[in-house]
VOSE-575598 format. One record per atom (N, C-alpha, C): residue in three letters; y, x, z. Coordinates in steps of 0.001 Angstrom, whole numbers, plus 524288, in hexadecimal, padded with zeros to 5 digits. Each point is the difference from the previous one (the first is absolute). Example, Ala and Ser with C-alpha at 12.3 -4.5 7.8 and 13.67 -1.06 7.14 Angstrom:
2
ALA7E9C68338681E78/ALA804A67FC8680000/ALA804B08038480000/SER8041A7FEA27FD30/SER804A6803348003C/SER804427FCFE802DA/
//
This chain:
257
MET4A6A75F9EB8F31A/MET7FF957FA5F800C6/MET7FA4D7FE3D80064/ASP7FC94802937FD04/ASP7FA7E7FE9080044/ASP7FDCC800FF8057B/GLU8019B8045A80269/GLU7FE308012B8054B/GLU8022C7FBF7803DE/ALA804EE7FE787FF2C/ALA802797FC4380397/ALA7FDAA7FA8C7FF6D/LEU7FCF07FF167FBDA/LEU7FD797FAEA7FF3B/LEU7FA158006B8007E/SER7FE218042F80281/SER7FA648007E800FE/SER7FE527FBC5803D0/GLU7FAE97FF5180092/GLU7FDFE7FBF28037B/GLU801E1800CD80595/ASP7FFAF804D8801EA/ASP801AB8012080557/ASP805E77FF13800AD/ALA8030E801AB7FC10/ALA805A17FF4E80052/ALA801797FA3B7FFFB/LEU7FD3F7FCEC7FCD5/LEU8010D7FA627FFE6/LEU7FEB97FD6F80536/ASN7FBCA801C380280/ASN7FEB77FDF480529/ASN8045C80156803E5/ASP8020B804BD7FF93/ASP8044B801A58035B/ASP804E17FCCF7FEF5/LEU801237FF127FB10/LEU804977FCE67FE9B/LEU7FF6B7FA69801F8/ASP7FB417FDFA7FFC9/ASP7FEF17FABB801FC/ASP801427FFBC805D2/ALA7FE6F80404802EA/ALA8011480022805A2/ALA805DB800358010E/VAL802CE8031E7FCF0/VAL805B18006F800B7/VAL802A27FADB7FEB6/SER7FE277FD627FBEB/SER802787FB1D7FE41/SER7FF887FBAE80411/LYS7FC2A8006B80374/LYS7FF567FC1E80424/LYS803D0800E080486/GLN802818049980021/GLN8037E8014E80443/GLN805C08004B7FE57/SER80104800C47FAF1/SER80555800E27FE27/SER800EC7FD3F7FAD4/GLN804E37FEB67FEFC/GLN801727FE247FACF/GLN80059804BE7FC62/LEU7FD977FF927FB67/LEU7FFAB8045A7FC5B/LEU8024A7FE977FAB7/ILE80248803E67FD74/ILE801487FFBC7FA6D/ILE7FDD8804E87FD8A/LEU7FD617FF7D7FB98/LEU7FDEE804877FD36/LEU80316800B67FAE5/VAL801EC804B37FF32/VAL80273801827FB0F/VAL7FC73804217FD9C/HIS7FE377FF327FB42/HIS7FC17803907FDC9/HIS80222803487FB87/GLY7FD298042A7FEE8/GLY8010B803377FB5F/GLY7FBF47FEC17FBCD/GLY7FE95803FD7FD0C/GLY7FC367FF497FBCC/GLY801AF802667FAE1/GLY803AA803B280057/GLY8020F8026B7FB47/GLY7FBE9802C37FCB1/ASN7FBDA8020D8028D/ASN7FBE5802927FCFE/ASN7FD357FC247FC65/LYS7FF837FB1A801BD/LYS7FD7F7FC127FCAE/LYS803987FE777FB76/VAL8051F80005800EE/VAL803BA7FF097FBBC/VAL7FF87804347FBED/THR7FFCF804EC801B9/THR7FF8D804687FC57/THR7FB047FF9B7FCCF/SER7FBAE7FEDA80293/SER7FAF87FFA67FD61/SER8000A7FBAA7FBE2/PHE8021E7FB7A80162/PHE800287FB977FC5A/PHE803868013F7FB5C/ALA804848025E80102/ALA803A78014B7FBC9/ALA7FD94803E37FC3D/GLU7FD42803D680212/GLU7FD91803ED7FCA2/GLU7FBBC7FDA17FCAE/ARG7FD3A7FC318021E/ARG7FC057FD457FCDF/ARG802797FCFE7FB84/LEU804DF7FE5B800B6/LEU802E57FD557FBDF/LEU802C1803D97FC50/GLY7FF7B8050780121/GLY80272803F37FCB5/GLY805CE800BA80117/ILE801CD7FE59804A0/ILE805808008880160/ILE8008E8046B803F9/GLU8021F8045F7FE51/GLU80078804898035C/GLU803DD7FEF480467/GLN7FE97801AB804BA/GLN803577FF3B80489/GLN80314805078012B/LYS804F17FF558011A/LYS803728047080104/LYS801B47FFDB805B4/PHE7FFB98048B8028F/PHE801AA8006380570/PHE8048A803C28006A/ILE803B07FE9F80358/ILE804CA8030C8007E/ILE800C780197805AB/THR8030F80421800DD/THR80123801ED8053F/THR805E780074800A9/SER801FD7FDBE80435/SER805928004680118/SER8015C8054F80258/PRO805018017F80008/PRO80189804F480273/PRO7FE8B80048805C3/GLU7FF8A7FB888029A/GLU7FE9D7FFF180595/GLU7FA208007C800DB/GLY7FCEC7FFA27FBB7/GLY7FA608009A8007F/GLY7FCD67FB117FF7F/PHE8028E7FB847FF0E/PHE7FD217FB237FF39/PHE7FD3A800247FAC1/ARG7FAF67FED47FFFA/ARG7FD157FFA07FB17/ARG7FEC37FA3C7FF05/SER800FF7FE2B7FB44/SER7FF347FA737FEE6/SER7FE927FF2B7FA48/ARG7FE0A7FB587FEEF/ARG7FEA27FE847FAAB/ARG804F67FE6B7FD11/TYR80095801ED7FB31/TYR804457FE1E7FCCB/TYR7FE397FAD97FD92/THR802E27FBDB8010B/THR7FE5D7FABB7FE87/THR803587FDF37FB88/ASP7FDF3800467FB47/ASP802BB7FDDB7FB86/ASP7FE757FA3E7FF4B/ALA801E07FD827FBCF/ALA7FF2C7FA667FF55/ALA7FA367FE9C7FF7D/GLU7FCF8803537FD74/GLU7FA657FEFF7FF5F/GLU7FD0A800E780514/THR8018D80426802BB/THR7FD488015D804DA/THR800D77FBEC80443/VAL804B27FDBC8004E/VAL800F27FC2580424/VAL7FC8E7FB2D7FF3F/LYS7FEB07FEB97FB2E/LYS7FC687FBA07FF13/LYS7FA858014380219/ILE7FE36804C77FED7/ILE7FAD4801A7801E3/ILE7FFFF8006C805EA/TYR804218023C80229/TYR8008A8009B805A6/TYR7FFB27FAB4802BB/THR802C57FC2B7FDFC/THR7FFF77FACB8024F/THR7FAA17FD857FF96/MET7FD928008A7FB7F/MET7FAE07FDA17FF2C/MET7FBE880243803AE/VAL7FFD8805288006D/VAL7FC01802928032C/VAL801137FF5F805CD/MET804E0800ED801A3/MET801317FFD88059B/MET7FFE57FA7B80236/ALA802A07FC567FD59/ALA800457FA9C801FF/ALA7FB067FCFC7FEC2/GLY7FD1F801CC7FC21/GLY7FB3E7FD537FE75/GLY7FB27802898024F/GLN7FE12803F87FD73/GLN7FB0A8026380183/GLN8000A8021A8059E/VAL803A4803678013C/VAL7FFE8802928051C/VAL8011C7FC268046E/ASN804247FCFC7FF7F/ASN8018B7FC5C80415/ASN7FBA77FC1C8012F/LYS7FDCB7FDCA7FBF9/LYS7FC107FBE5800D9/LYS7FADC8024C801F4/GLU7FED1804E37FE98/GLU7FB498026F8021A/GLU80084800D8805E6/ILE804A58019D801BA/ILE800DC800AD80598/ILE7FF8D7FAC6802D4/VAL8025D7FBF87FDDB/VAL7FFA77FAC58026D/VAL7FA4C7FE4480047/ARG7FD1A800DF7FBC6/ARG7FA787FE747FFF5/ARG7FCF5802D88043F/ARG8010A8051A8009E/ARG7FD4680310803F7/ARG801647FE0E80577/LEU804E67FEB4800EA/LEU801927FE128051C/LEU7FD7A7FABB8013A/LEU7FF937FCC37FC02/LEU7FDB37FAD0800D4/LEU7FA308005280136/THR7FD5B8043D7FE4F/THR7FA82800A08016C/THR7FF6E8009D805E3/LYS8042F801E980295/LYS8000E8006F805B2/LYS802AD7FB5280299/LYS800F57FC037FCD7/LYS802A37FB43801EA/LYS8056C8012180241/ILE8028A8040F7FDDB/ILE805788010880153/ILE803587FCA47FC5A/PRO802E37FC30801F7/PRO802F37FC747FC98/PRO80487802D37FD57/SER7FF5B8014A7FB1D/SER803E18033D7FD5A/SER801F27FD5C7FB09/ILE804C5801547FE8B/ILE802747FDD67FB57/ILE80257804887FCEE/GLY7FE9C8006F7FAF4/GLY801F7804347FCB4/GLY805247FE847FD69/LEU803CF8037E80059/LEU8052B7FF207FDBD/LEU801F68050D7FD77/SER803A17FF587FC6E/SER803318046A7FE4F/SER805997FEC080193/GLY80374803AE7FF3E/GLY8057B7FF1080143/GLY8028F7FBF27FC79/LEU7FD4D7FE907FBC1/LEU802187FC097FC78/LEU7FF487FA828023B/ASP7FBD77FF36802FF/ASP7FEB17FAD3801F3/ASP803EE7FE2680400/GLY802877FBB67FEC8/GLY804007FDDD8038A/GLY804B48038580098/GLY800A8803B37FC64/GLY80441803C780077/GLY7FF7480338804F4/LEU7FB1B8015380155/LEU7FEDE8028B804FC/LEU802D2805368009D/ILE8001F8032F7FBCC/ILE802848051880055/ILE803F7800787FB91/ARG804D2800E180167/ARG80422800D27FC32/ARG80146805D97FFB8/ALA8013D801CD7FB47/ALA801358058E7FF60/ALA8042A800B67FBD9/GLU802BD8044A8007E/GLU803DF8017D7FC16/GLU7FD6C803CD7FC26/ARG8006C7FE9D7FB13/ARG7FDB4803637FBFA/ARG8030F805117FF99/LYS7FD298045680000/LYS802788051C7FF97/LYS801A4800F07FA4C/LYS8050B800807FF2C/LYS801F3800B67FAA8/LYS7FF1D805847FE01/ARG7FFF6803CA80396/ARG7FF5F8056E7FE78/ARG7FCF6802DD80434/LEU7FCBE803B57FE6B/LEU7FD0A8032E8039F/LEU80159805BA7FF27/ILE800A4802DB80445/ILE800A9805A37FFB4/ILE7FAC28027A80142/VAL7FDE68030D7FC64/VAL7FAD78024D800AC/VAL80038805CD7FEC1/LYS7FBD6802B980177/LYS7FF738057D7FEAD/LYS7FCAA8006C7FB13/ASP801E28030F7FC1D/ASP7FCDD800BC7FB58/ASP7FC0A80461800FB/GLU7FD16801797FBC4/GLU7FBDB803E08009A/GLU802198055980197/ARG80506800E37FF43/ARG80265804F4801A5/ARG802A57FFAA80559/GLY7FF7F7FB658027C/GLY802597FF588051A/GLY805B17FE857FFE4/ARG802147FED07FB66/ARG805897FE857FF82/ARG8009F7FA2A80107/ARG8048E7FE7880222/ARG8013B7FA83800F1/ARG801D47FD7B7FAED/VAL7FD757FBBD7FE77/VAL8018D7FD2E7FB45/VAL800237FA2B80149/ALA803287FD1F7FD21/ALA8007B7FA5C800B2/ALA7FCF07FD2A7FBBC/ILE7FD007FC188018E/ILE7FD187FCDE7FC36/ILE800EA7FA4180136/ASP7FEBA7FC9B7FC4C/ASP800727FA67800D4/ASP7FC787FE518047C/GLY801C67FC538032E/GLY7FD257FE70804A2/GLY7FB147FCD77FF03/GLY7FF707FDDB7FB4B/GLY7FB6B7FCD97FEDD/GLY7FFAC7FB2F80377/TYR7FB367FE938018D/TYR7FF397FB4880321/TYR7FE23801798057F/THR8031F803418028D/THR7FF198014680585/THR8049D7FDF980324/GLY7FF057FEF9804FB/GLY804287FDA880319/GLY8002E801F380593/SER8046F7FEFF8027C/SER800BC8010080597/SER800647FAC6802C8/VAL7FCE47FF3A80404/VAL7FFD67FAFE802CE/VAL8054F7FED180279/THR801C77FB367FF47/THR805007FE578022F/THR7FF697FB8D803F6/ALA7FBEC7FCCC7FF7E/ALA7FF7A7FB888038B/ALA7FA557FE1980035/ILE7FE757FE1080488/ILE7FAD37FDAE800DF/ILE800CC7FA62801AE/GLU7FCF27FC6E7FDBB/GLU800557FA758016F/GLU7FD177FF2B8052A/LYS802D1800A480426/LYS7FDC47FFF580547/LYS7FD697FACC80149/LYS802737FBAD7FE8C/LYS7FE0B7FADC8017C/LYS7FA867FF0B7FDCF/LEU7FEFF801A47FB3A/LEU7FAE27FF417FD9B/LEU7FBC9802DF8031D/LEU8011D804D68016E/LEU7FC24802FD802FB/LEU7FF2B7FDAC80566/GLU804317FE6980285/GLU7FF717FDA980539/GLU7FCDF7FAEB7FFBF/THR800BC7FCF67FBE4/THR7FD0A7FB247FF57/THR7FA2C801277FF9D/LEU7FE9E803F37FCE1/LEU7FA83801747FF5A/LEU7FDB98022680511/LEU802E78036C80290/LEU7FE198024B804E7/LEU7FF3D7FBE380428/ASN803BD7FC8080079/ASN7FF9E7FBD6803F0/ASN7FBAC7FC1B7FEC2/GLY7FE717FFE87FB00/GLY7FB9C7FCB57FE7A/GLY7FAC180299800B4/GLY8000B804DD801F4/GLY7FB16802BF80116/GLY7FDF6803387FB7A/TYR80325800B67FBDF/TYR7FE30802E37FB65/TYR80192805C180034/VAL7FD00803277FD36/VAL80151805847FF23/VAL801FD8008D7FA69/PRO80507800B07FF2E/PRO801FF800EA7FAA9/PRO7FE4A805517FE07/VAL7FE23800227FB2B/VAL7FE6C804D07FD67/VAL803A5800B87FB52/ILE8033D8040E8001E/ILE80477800447FC6F/ILE7FF92804947FC3A/ALA800827FED07FAFA/ALA800408040E7FBED/ALA805A3801B47FF61/PRO800FF805227FFA0/PRO8056D801F47FFB5/PRO8026B7FF617FA9B/ILE801637FB327FECA/ILE802CB7FE9D7FB37/ILE804A67FCB8801B4/ALA80493801227FDF7/ALA804B17FD42801B8/ALA802917FD1B7FB85/LEU803857FC7780171/LEU8030B7FCFD7FC37/LEU80584802567FFB1/SER8019B801577FB39/SER8052F802627FF4D/SER8043D7FBDC7FFF9/GLU804E6801CC7FFEB/GLU804617FC5E7FFC3/GLU800147FCFA7FAE1/GLU7FD3E8021E7FBF9/GLU7FF877FD247FAFD/GLU7FAC97FD347FFA5/ASN7FD4D7FF6880476/ASN7FAEA7FD5C80047/ASN7FBCE802BF7FCCB/GLU80029805367FFF9/GLU7FBEF8031E7FD8B/GLU7FC3B801FF80430/ALA7FB30801377FE75/ALA7FC47802748038E/ALA8012A805D680049/LEU7FFF980220804BF/LEU801258058F800CA/LEU7FBB48028A80337/ASN7FEC4804CC7FEA6/ASN7FC79803478030B/ASN8031180233804A5/ILE7FE057FF2B804BF/ILE8028680220804B5/ILE7FBF7802FF80324/ASP801D8803C280303/ASP7FC768032E8031C/ASP7FD857FCD480464/GLY7FADD80086800AF/GLY7FD3A7FCEB803E2/GLY801798014680595/ASP800808050E8013E/ASP801548018A80553/ASP805637FE168018C/ARG803B8800897FC77/ARG8055C7FE658013C/ARG8007C7FA0C7FFFA/THR7FCC57FD657FCE4/THR7FFBA7FA4B80044/THR7FE117FE4B8055E/ALA7FBE980286801DC/ALA7FDF17FEBA80525/ALA80419800EA8043C/ALA8030B804377FF5A/ALA8041D80137803C4/ALA804137FBB180035/HIS801977FE087FB73/HIS803F27FBDB7FFD2/HIS7FDDE7FAE78024E/ILE7FB1B7FED67FEF2/ILE7FDB07FB4080234/ILE7FFAF80072805F2/ALA7FE1F80485801DC/ALA7FFA8800D6805A2/ALA805597FFB88028E/GLY803DD8025B7FD7A/GLY8054B7FFF280226/GLY802587FA9780016/THR7FF267FD057FBD6/THR8021B7FAA77FFC1/THR7FDD27FC9C80453/LEU7FAFD800C98013E/LEU7FD677FCD080401/LEU8004C8027880564/HIS80293804918006F/HIS8004A802DD804F5/HIS7FA8F800B280259/ALA7FC838020E7FCCF/ALA7FA93800C7801A6/ALA7FFA9803E680482/ASP7FC0F7FF4D8033D/ASP7FF10803BC80438/ASP7FDFE8052B7FDCF/LEU7FCE37FFAF7FBC7/LEU7FD7B804AD7FDF8/LEU7FF557FF967FA1E/LEU80127804447FD4A/LEU7FEC4800827FA72/LEU7FBD8804397FF83/LEU7FB807FEA57FDB0/LEU7FBE8803CB7FEDF/LEU80047801647FA34/LEU800518050E7FEE4/LEU7FFB6801EA7FAAB/LEU7FAE3802F47FF76/MET7FC297FD697FD95/MET7FACF8024A7FF93/MET7FFB6803AF7FB48/THR7FD5D8046A800B4/THR7FFE6803ED7FBE3/THR7FABB802D57FFF9/ASP7FF898040C7FCA4/ASP7FB03802C97FF7D/ASP8001180548802B1/VAL803DE800F98035C/VAL8002D804C080321/VAL8007F7FE69805C1/ASP7FF93803DA8037A/ASP7FFB17FEC680595/ASP805397FEBE80281/GLY80442800E87FD38/GLY805317FF018021C/GLY803E0803DA7FDC3/VAL80479800928027B/VAL803F8803B67FE4F/VAL7FE7280574801BB/SER7FF90803947FC40/SER7FE4E8054C80120/SER8048D803CB7FF7E/LEU800DA8031780411/LEU803F28041C7FFF7/LEU7FD7A80501801FC/ASN800C3804477FD19/ASN7FD9F805098016B/ASN7FA127FF8C800AB/ASP7FDA27FD057FC5E/ASP7FA4E7FF457FFD1/ASP7FDC57FD34804D4/ALA8033C7FD0C802A6/ALA7FE1E7FD038047F/ALA802317FA787FFCA/ILE7FCCF7FC2480172/ILE801BE7FA948001A/ILE803857FF21804BA/VAL8048A7FDDD7FF07/VAL803A97FE9E80438/VAL7FEC07FA71801BE/ARG7FEE57FF5E804F8/ARG7FE4C7FAE9801F2/ARG8047D7FC5680152/ARG804908023680146/ARG8046B7FCB180180/ARG80507802B07FE83/MET803A07FD097FDAF/MET80506802147FE4C/MET804427FC1180121/THR804AC801E38010F/THR8047F7FC938001E/THR801FE7FF637FA69/ALA803707FC3D7FF3E/ALA802407FF347FAC8/ALA802DB804EB7FE2E/ASN802D78028C8038A/ASN802E2804CA7FE7F/ASN7FC3D8045B7FE85/GLU7FBC68008A802DD/GLU7FC198040A7FEBC/GLU7FD8A7FEE37FAAF/ALA7FEEE7FB0B7FEF4/ALA7FDB27FE867FAF4/ALA803C58012B7FB8A/LYS804F87FEB5800C7/LYS803F4800F97FC04/LYS80078805D07FED6/ASN7FFDC8032C80403/ASN8007B805A47FF4D/ASN7FB2F802757FD94/SER7FBA47FD3B80008/SER7FB218022D7FDE0/SER7FF5B7FF177FA2E/ILE803427FCA27FDB3/ILE7FF267FE1F7FAAC/ILE7FFA9804787FC07/SER80352803FA80085/SER7FFFE804477FC2D/SER7FAED8032080006/ASN7FCBE7FF4E80405/ASN7FB0F802DC80071/ASN7FB3E7FCB57FE97/LEU800E87FB4B7FDEA/LEU7FBB57FC6F7FED9/LEU7FEDB7FFB17FA2D/GLY7FB437FE4C7FEBE/GLY7FE847FF2D7FA8B/GLY802117FAD07FDFB/PRO7FFDD7FF2B7FAC1/PRO8024D7FB487FDAE/PRO7FDEC7FAE080238/GLY7FADE7FFAA800ED/GLY7FDDB7FB1D80204/GLY801E07FEBC80575/MET8004B8040180352/MET801997FF1780569/MET805D87FF428007A/ILE80311802617FC8C/ILE805B07FF4180027/ILE801597FA347FFBD/THR7FD807FD237FC70/THR801117FA6E7FF55/THR7FEBE7FCFB804EA/LYS7FB97801588027E/LYS7FE707FD3E804C2/LYS803C4801038047E/VAL801CD804D780084/VAL803A8801388043A/VAL8053D7FD4D7FF07/TYR801D67FFF17FB20/TYR804C57FD157FEBE/TYR7FF547FA3980160/ALA7FB747FDC97FEA1/ALA7FEF77FA8380145/ALA8000F7FF2B805D8/ALA7FDC5803A3802EF/ALA7FFF07FF96805AF/ALA8058E7FFFE8022D/LEU80344803697FE01/LEU805618005A801E3/LEU803117FB077FEAE/GLU7FF037FDD07FB5A/GLU8028D7FB147FE8E/GLU7FE767FBA3803B5/ALA7FAE17FFAF8011F/ALA7FE1E7FBDB80377/ALA802638008180578/LEU8002E804BB80210/LEU8023B800D580532/LEU805C77FE8A80023/SER802CA8014F7FBCC/SER805917FEC77FFC7/SER801077FA2E7FFB9/MET7FC057FD007FE40/MET800887FA537FF8E/MET7FDFC7FD15804CA/GLY7FE51802ED803F8/GLY7FE777FD6D804D9/GLY7FA498001880156/VAL7FCAB802607FCB9/VAL7FA6E8006C80153/VAL7FF78803CC8048C/GLU7FC9D7FEC4803AC/GLU7FF7C80326804BF/GLU7FD488053B7FEFF/LYS7FBD37FFE47FCC2/LYS7FCF3804B97FF23/LYS7FD6D7FFC57FAB2/VAL7FF77804807FD7D/VAL7FD328006C7FB0C/VAL7FBB08040F800AC/THR7FB507FEB87FE58/THR7FBB1803B180049/THR7FDC8800E87FA91/ILE7FFC5804FD7FE80/ILE7FD96801977FB12/ILE7FA85801CE80147/ALA7FC077FD297FE1D/ALA7FABB800BD801F8/ALA7FBEA800127FBA1/PRO7FB7B80275800EE/PRO7FBE9800507FBFB/PRO7FCCA7FB047FFA1/GLY7FF537FE177FB34/GLY7FCBB7FB6B7FF39/GLY7FA3580115800BA/SER7FE7A804FF80000/SER7FA7A8016A80075/SER7FE34800908059F/HIS803927FFB1803BA/HIS7FEA0800A580580/HIS7FC8E7FB79801D4/GLU7FC9F800EF803CF/GLU7FCEB7FBC580239/GLU803B27FC058027B/ASN7FF1A7FB077FEDC/ASN8039A7FBDD801BD/ASN8059C8018E7FEE5/PRO801638007B7FAF7/PRO80502802677FE92/PRO804C87FD2D80215/PHE7FFD37FAD280036/PHE8049C7FD10801AA/PHE8009580029805F4/THR7FBBA7FF13802CC/THR8002780021805B3/THR8016A80568801FB/SER7FDA8804087FDB4/SER801058054B801CF/SER805B68017E7FF18/ALA802487FE4A7FBA5/ALA80581801207FEFC/ALA803897FD0F803D7/ILE7FEB37FB2280119/ILE803167FCE9803AF/ILE7FFE98027380568/LYS7FB8A8023980176/LYS7FF62802618053E/LYS801AD805B88001D/ASP80250802037FBBF/ASP801AA805747FFB5/ASP7FB7A803D38006F/GLU7FB727FE537FE39/GLU7FB6C8037080012/GLU7FF60802D77FAD0/SER803287FEB27FC20/SER7FFD7802AA7FAFD/SER805677FFDA7FD91/GLY800EF803867FC50/GLY804D47FFEB7FD18/GLY804948024F802E3/THR804A17FF2D7FDBA/THR804FA801D98022F/THR8036E7FB6480155/ALA801957FF8C804D7/ALA803777FBD4801AA/ALA805AA802047FFC0/ILE8036A7FCF07FD96/ILE805848015D7FF9A/ILE803257FBCA802D7/ILE80324801A7803BB/ILE802F47FC4580340/ILE805D6801257FFA4/LYS8031B7FC39801C7/LYS805AA800A17FFB2/LYS801F1804B280321/
//
C-alpha cells in the first residue's frame, strides 16, 4: 500500500480519476497487527483447508481492527489523495450501512498437524449486500469513495471482512468495467512465469497451484466476474504508473469471462 501511495502513483491515480469514476477499497492489516502487538494483544492467524489465510478476529481484536482501519489507515489515504486535490471521502462498511455481512458462526481451519478442526467464527463475516445508492450518489457527485473493509452484521456488530472480496462485491454490485486488485507481486505466477491473461475457467483451475495470498485474489476475481464485472486485473503496486499500466494491460494478470 505504501508503494501504491507514492508520489508517482498518486499522480497516476489523479490522471485516472479525471477519466473514470473510481472507488478505492484498502487493506492495512499489517498496521492492525503492529498496533495490537504494541497493546500486548497477540494476533492469531488461521488457514482454511482451501488455503485461505486470515486473521482470527475475537471481540478485542475487532475493536482494534475497526479503530486502525477506519481511523488511522482510511484517513491517511484520504489525506494523501486530497494533497493531489482528488475529491475523496473515507468510509467504512458501517457508514450508512454501506456493507452488510453475515457473521460466520463457525470456521473450519487446519491445525498445526494439518487436520481439519472447527472453531468459533469470532467477528469475521461474509459480504451479503452493498448499499448501491450511497456509492452512486457519491460517484455522481464527483467523489472518490475510500472504503475500509469493515461490515455491519445482522445484529449490527462490526465485522472484519476480506478486502479483496469486498472490492469484488462492490465492483459486481455496480457492474464495474474493471476491478484492479493491487498487490506486491507481478501477477499470477504459474510454473515460475507470470501469466498475462487468463479466462475465468483457467483461473479457477489454477487455484490449487497458488500461494495463500494469491488464492484470495483469484477467488475475488472469479466472484467479481460472476457478478457482471467485465475484467479483473491483478497487478503490482510498485510498477511505474501502476494504475494506468494495469488498465492498459501493460502489467499484471488480466482475468476475463
